[in-house]
C-alpha positions in Angstrom: 113.1 -146.9 7.3 110.0 -145.3 8.9 106.5 -146.3 8.0 105.9 -143.1 6.0 108.9 -143.8 3.8 107.8 -147.4 3.3 104.3 -146.2 2.4 105.7 -143.7 -0.1 107.8 -146.4 -1.8 104.8 -148.8 -2.0 102.8 -146.0 -3.5 105.4 -145.3 -6.1 105.6 -149.0 -7.0 101.9 -149.2 -7.4 102.1 -146.2 -9.8 104.8 -148.0 -11.8 102.5 -151.0 -11.9 99.7 -148.9 -13.4 102.1 -147.3 -15.8 103.2 -150.8 -16.9 99.6 -151.8 -17.6 99.1 -148.8 -19.9 102.4 -148.8 -21.7 103.7 -152.4 -21.7 102.3 -153.1 -25.2 103.9 -150.1 -26.7 107.3 -149.9 -25.0 107.9 -153.0 -22.9 111.4 -153.7 -24.3 112.6 -150.1 -23.8 111.9 -148.4 -20.5 111.2 -151.5 -18.4 114.8 -152.7 -19.0 116.1 -149.5 -17.3 114.2 -150.2 -14.0 115.8 -151.9 -11.0 115.0 -155.6 -10.7 112.9 -155.3 -7.6 110.7 -152.7 -9.3 110.4 -154.9 -12.5 109.5 -157.9 -10.3 106.8 -155.9 -8.4 105.3 -154.8 -11.7 105.2 -158.4 -13.0 103.6 -159.7 -9.7 101.1 -156.8 -9.8 100.0 -157.9 -13.3 99.3 -161.5 -12.3 95.9 -162.8 -11.2 95.8 -166.1 -9.4 94.5 -168.5 -12.1 91.4 -170.6 -11.8 92.2 -174.2 -12.8 89.4 -175.5 -15.0 87.8 -178.8 -14.1 88.6 -180.4 -17.5 92.4 -179.8 -17.3 94.5 -182.8 -16.5 98.1 -182.5 -15.5 100.1 -185.7 -15.1 103.3 -187.6 -16.0 103.3 -188.8 -19.6 103.5 -192.6 -19.5 102.0 -194.1 -22.7 103.7 -193.9 -26.1 100.9 -191.7 -27.3 101.3 -189.3 -24.4 105.0 -189.1 -24.7 104.9 -188.6 -28.5 102.3 -185.8 -28.1 104.6 -184.0 -25.7 107.6 -184.3 -28.1 105.5 -183.1 -31.1 104.2 -180.0 -29.2 107.8 -179.3 -28.1 109.0 -179.5 -31.7 106.3 -177.2 -33.0 107.0 -174.6 -30.2 110.8 -174.7 -30.6 110.8 -174.5 -34.4 108.3 -171.5 -34.2 110.7 -169.8 -31.7 113.8 -170.5 -33.7 115.2 -172.7 -30.9 115.7 -175.7 -33.3 115.6 -176.7 -36.9 112.8 -179.0 -38.1 113.7 -182.6 -37.1 112.7 -186.0 -38.4 109.3 -187.2 -37.2 108.5 -183.6 -36.2 109.5 -184.3 -32.6 112.1 -182.8 -30.2 113.7 -185.5 -28.1 117.0 -185.1 -26.3 119.4 -187.6 -24.9 118.1 -186.8 -21.4 114.6 -188.0 -22.4 116.1 -191.5 -22.8 116.8 -191.7 -19.1 114.4 -193.0 -16.4 115.5 -190.0 -14.3 113.8 -187.5 -16.7 110.1 -187.0 -16.1 107.9 -185.6 -18.9 104.9 -183.7 -17.5 101.9 -182.9 -19.8 98.7 -180.8 -19.5 95.7 -182.2 -21.4 92.2 -181.2 -22.3 90.5 -184.3 -23.5 93.0 -186.1 -25.7 94.8 -182.9 -26.7 98.2 -182.2 -25.1 98.3 -178.4 -24.7 101.4 -178.0 -22.5 104.5 -179.9 -21.4 107.7 -179.6 -19.5 110.4 -182.0 -18.4 112.2 -182.4 -15.1 115.8 -183.6 -15.8 117.4 -185.1 -12.7 121.2 -185.1 -12.3 121.8 -188.5 -13.9 124.1 -190.4 -16.2 124.4 -187.5 -18.6 124.3 -184.8 -16.0 121.9 -181.9 -16.8 121.7 -179.6 -19.8 122.7 -176.6 -17.8 126.1 -178.2 -17.2 127.0 -176.8 -20.6 126.5 -173.3 -19.3 128.4 -173.2 -16.0 130.5 -175.5 -13.6 127.5 -176.5 -11.5 129.3 -179.4 -9.7 132.0 -177.0 -8.4 129.5 -174.5 -7.0 126.8 -176.7 -5.5 127.2 -179.6 -3.0 127.2 -182.9 -4.8 125.6 -184.6 -1.8 122.4 -182.7 -2.6 119.8 -183.8 -5.2 119.4 -181.5 -8.2 117.2 -181.3 -11.3 116.6 -178.9 -14.1 113.4 -177.6 -15.7 113.7 -178.2 -19.4 111.6 -178.7 -22.6 108.8 -176.3 -21.6 106.2 -175.7 -24.3 102.5 -174.5 -24.5 100.2 -174.7 -27.4 100.0 -171.5 -29.5 96.4 -170.8 -28.7 97.1 -170.8 -25.0 100.3 -168.7 -24.8 98.5 -165.4 -24.4 96.7 -166.7 -21.3 99.4 -168.1 -19.0 96.9 -168.9 -16.2 95.3 -171.5 -18.4 98.3 -173.8 -18.9 101.6 -172.4 -17.9 100.7 -171.7 -14.3 99.1 -175.2 -13.8 102.2 -176.8 -15.3 104.5 -174.9 -12.9 102.2 -175.6 -10.0 102.3 -179.4 -10.7 106.1 -179.1 -11.2 106.5 -177.5 -7.8 104.5 -180.1 -5.9 106.2 -182.9 -7.8 109.8 -181.9 -7.1 109.0 -181.1 -3.5 106.7 -184.0 -2.5 107.8 -186.8 -4.9 111.4 -186.1 -5.6 112.6 -184.4 -2.5 115.0 -182.1 -4.5 117.4 -179.6 -2.9 118.0 -177.5 -6.0 116.0 -176.8 -9.2 117.9 -175.2 -12.1 116.8 -173.6 -15.3 118.6 -172.2 -18.4 116.2 -169.7 -19.9 116.0 -167.1 -22.6 116.9 -163.6 -21.1 113.4 -162.4 -22.1 111.9 -165.1 -19.9 114.3 -164.7 -16.9 112.1 -162.0 -15.2 109.2 -164.5 -15.0 111.3 -167.1 -13.3 112.7 -164.6 -10.9 109.6 -162.5 -10.2 107.0 -165.3 -10.1 108.8 -168.5 -9.4 111.4 -166.8 -7.2 114.4 -168.3 -8.9 117.8 -166.5 -8.4 120.0 -165.5 -11.3 123.3 -167.4 -11.4 125.2 -164.7 -13.4 126.3 -167.3 -15.9 125.1 -166.3 -19.4 125.9 -167.2 -22.9 125.0 -165.7 -26.3 125.4 -169.1 -28.0 123.7 -171.9 -26.1 124.0 -174.9 -28.4 121.2 -176.8 -26.6 118.7 -174.3 -28.1 120.2 -173.7 -31.5 122.7 -171.1 -30.4 120.3 -168.7 -28.7 121.2 -166.7 -25.6 120.6 -168.3 -22.2 120.7 -167.2 -18.5 121.2 -169.6 -15.6 118.7 -169.7 -12.8 118.4 -171.7 -9.5 115.7 -172.2 -6.8 116.7 -173.7 -3.4 113.7 -175.9 -2.7 114.1 -176.1 1.1 114.0 -172.3 1.4 111.3 -171.8 -1.2 108.3 -172.2 1.2 109.4 -169.3 3.4 110.4 -167.2 0.4 107.1 -167.6 -1.3 105.3 -166.9 2.0 107.3 -163.7 2.6 106.8 -162.4 -1.0 103.1 -163.3 -1.5 101.3 -163.6 1.8 100.7 -159.9 2.2 99.2 -159.5 -1.2 95.5 -159.5 -2.1 93.9 -163.0 -2.4 93.7 -162.5 -6.2 97.5 -162.2 -6.3 98.5 -164.6 -3.5 100.6 -167.1 -5.4 101.8 -168.6 -2.1 98.5 -170.2 -1.6 98.2 -171.2 -5.2 101.6 -172.9 -5.3 101.9 -174.2 -1.7 98.4 -174.8 -0.4 95.8 -175.3 -3.1 95.1 -178.8 -4.5 93.3 -179.7 -7.7 91.5 -182.8 -8.7 92.9 -182.9 -12.2 96.5 -183.1 -10.9 97.6 -186.8 -11.0 100.8 -187.4 -8.9 102.7 -190.6 -8.3 102.7 -192.0 -4.8 104.6 -189.4 -2.7 105.2 -192.0 0.1 107.2 -194.3 -2.2 111.0 -194.2 -1.7 111.3 -194.3 -5.5 112.3 -190.8 -6.7 112.2 -191.2 -10.5 109.2 -191.7 -12.7 110.4 -191.3 -16.3 111.6 -193.6 -19.1 110.6 -193.9 -22.7 108.3 -196.7 -23.9 110.4 -199.3 -25.8 108.5 -198.7 -29.0 109.4 -195.0 -29.0 113.0 -195.7 -28.0 113.4 -198.0 -31.0 111.8 -195.4 -33.3 114.2 -192.6 -32.2 117.3 -194.6 -33.1 116.0 -196.0 -36.4 116.9 -195.0 -40.0 119.9 -193.3 -41.5 119.2 -190.0 -39.7 118.1 -191.0 -36.2 116.3 -188.4 -34.0 118.7 -189.0 -31.1 122.5 -189.0 -31.8 124.9 -190.2 -29.1 128.6 -190.7 -29.1 130.3 -194.0 -28.1 130.8 -192.9 -24.5 127.1 -191.9 -24.1 126.0 -195.1 -25.7 128.1 -197.1 -23.2 126.7 -195.0 -20.3 123.2 -195.7 -21.5 123.9 -199.5 -21.8 124.9 -199.4 -18.1 121.7 -197.6 -17.1 119.6 -200.2 -18.8 121.4 -203.3 -17.6 118.9 -206.2 -17.5 116.2 -204.2 -19.4 114.5 -205.0 -22.6 115.4 -201.5 -23.8 119.1 -202.6 -23.9 118.4 -204.7 -27.1 116.9 -201.6 -28.8 120.0 -199.4 -28.4 122.8 -199.0 -30.9 126.0 -200.7 -29.8 129.0 -198.4 -29.2 131.9 -199.0 -31.6 134.5 -198.4 -28.8 133.9 -199.5 -25.2 135.9 -199.4 -22.0 135.6 -195.8 -21.1 133.0 -196.6 -18.4 134.4 -198.5 -15.4 133.4 -202.2 -15.5 132.2 -202.1 -11.9 130.0 -199.1 -12.7 126.4 -199.9 -11.8 123.3 -197.9 -12.6 122.2 -195.7 -9.7 118.7 -194.5 -9.2 117.3 -191.7 -7.0 115.5 -192.7 -3.9 114.2 -190.7 -0.9 114.2 -192.3 2.5 115.6 -191.8 5.9 118.1 -194.1 7.6 120.6 -194.2 10.4 124.4 -194.9 10.3 126.0 -196.4 13.3 129.6 -195.3 13.8 132.3 -196.5 16.1 131.5 -196.4 19.8 127.8 -196.8 19.0 127.1 -193.3 17.8 124.1 -193.2 15.6 123.8 -190.5 12.8 120.6 -189.9 10.9 121.1 -189.9 7.1 119.1 -189.2 4.0 119.6 -191.8 1.3 120.0 -190.1 -2.0 120.5 -192.9 -4.5 121.0 -196.6 -4.7 122.4 -199.3 -6.9 122.4 -203.1 -6.7 125.2 -203.2 -4.3 125.4 -199.8 -2.6 123.8 -196.5 -1.6 124.7 -192.9 -1.5 123.7 -191.0 1.7 124.2 -187.7 3.3 124.0 -186.7 7.0 120.5 -185.3 7.6 
């Protein structure tokens, strides 16, 4: 393709971008759907201005019972409003994945108010929510570390200005999964109407696994998406570096740092930072209609995860046991380098992926 042809295509795409700005409010769900994905993605990127993160915005991992409860209440309000769930006891949305220490709840706060939240669900005792959508383990190497974006919600008053909350949340998410967890793949199961944002802005790739009845969100439609973390740096640079500074999301996501972002120690080999406070855990299982419902197998799995923990005494006892192997030990994600010495003295560098009391799982670097 010669430079004149490329210039003409870029000019046409800029024209489409200007048209989108004029007509999106009136006909976004009609003519835009007919355009090729690259054009739609260009239109979306052209409409984005790199957000300015306000000094009073704090983004961090929810640790206290108050912080965790505020995230679950915001999630409940957002999901009920969107028809993704029915009203629940305590007006909170909590899933079985939130019980695990391998699930991290991230919150955005102004003062004492939680105005945004999302969760990072690592592949743990219960797998990941997206496993209900497609056979992930058959298609992606199990030696790699994976997680899923889940439970995303923004306060109603901030939804019309994504730069204020949504972009800082996804910025924190990106740094966290890259620097602190060392993930290889990040998955998402999203509404079809939100898929373009994940693909155009966050550069996820569609998995071509869809459903019109995704039970995890009250039977709504869902599309599978994936981002390969190790290749994301170069992909972001290729897509965004040539854009104007006001639209250069490569710098925003990969280079900029903000004082209000509170990360755990990225040099620690520990690669999980979740876990409910005992008081909340007890609350979620109390009463005749508990907020979290688990079958006997899930309860037995959970009891293995919390061996030796005070939380074990707060969990319901499974009526039937024996489906989880007796020698099964809880395994927890770690990220550290090591070496394996083979026969004849050959030394192979390895990446330790998880560890238990008596063993590790590692992959050749």
